[in-house]
Residue, then its C-alpha position, 0 to 999 in steps of 0.5 A: m521501525p516496526i512497518s506498522e508504524i509507517c504504513s497508512r492505516e486507513v486501507v480502503y476494502a471490497q469484497r470478492n462479490n462488489s462488482t468492479l463498477e462499484a470498486a471503481k466507485l469506492m477508489r473514486r470516493h477514497h482518492v486511491g488507486d487500489l483496494v484490498v480485497v478481504d473475507d470476513n473470518e469471523g469480524v477480522k478482514v484478512p485480505v485476499g487479493i487487491i485490484t488496482d485501477r489499472d486492473l479496471v482499465v485493462e480487465i473490465m474498460a479497454p476490452e469494453l466489458d460490462a463493469s457491473a456483471i464482473t465482480v472483483g473476485d473475478i479480476m483481483t490479483p490472488e498470489l497476494a502479498v502481505v508483510k507482517d506489521d512488526a517488519g522492518l522498513y528496510e526489510s518490507i523495501q526488499y520485499m517489494r522490490a524483490i517481487g516487483v510490486r508497488r503496495l504491500p497489504v499489512v497484516s497482524s500476526s493472525g493474518g487480520l488487514v492493520g494497513i497498507l504500506t504503499l511505495d509512495d508513503m515510502l519514497e515520502l518517508l524517505a524524503e523526510e530522512m534524506s533532508t533531516l540529513a543534508k540538514l545535518v550536514k548544513h548544521e555541521q558546517k556551519k558549527e565548524t566554522i563558528n568553532r574554527r574562527 
């Protein structure tokens, strides 16, 4: 199953020149813990970084800096890991584990933002799959009990 079928397509994003205060307000308004930072490349939103609620706390709030004076570009994680939209689930999980991230922007073959894959989304999906497997086992046990009477 390609990751494009699993990822969230409703990505909340910011641009480098947005203030960190604006970023915090976006996160609050949309109830998210991260923003993908994008550059607009001829109408295509290309991910160039990511900023998390933790970044805001550690980099801005804790040292008591002025959130309206510091931009998203100043504190974003610039070495952005992304996954192509045709990558598989297992491959994406392995990649997230190898690089130690909880969120991966999903991009098209041309590099445009398609969605975001989060650890929370994958845990929910995998829990549903495990539940389905557990029901299968129970069904098979029930079926065997009926057939062996």
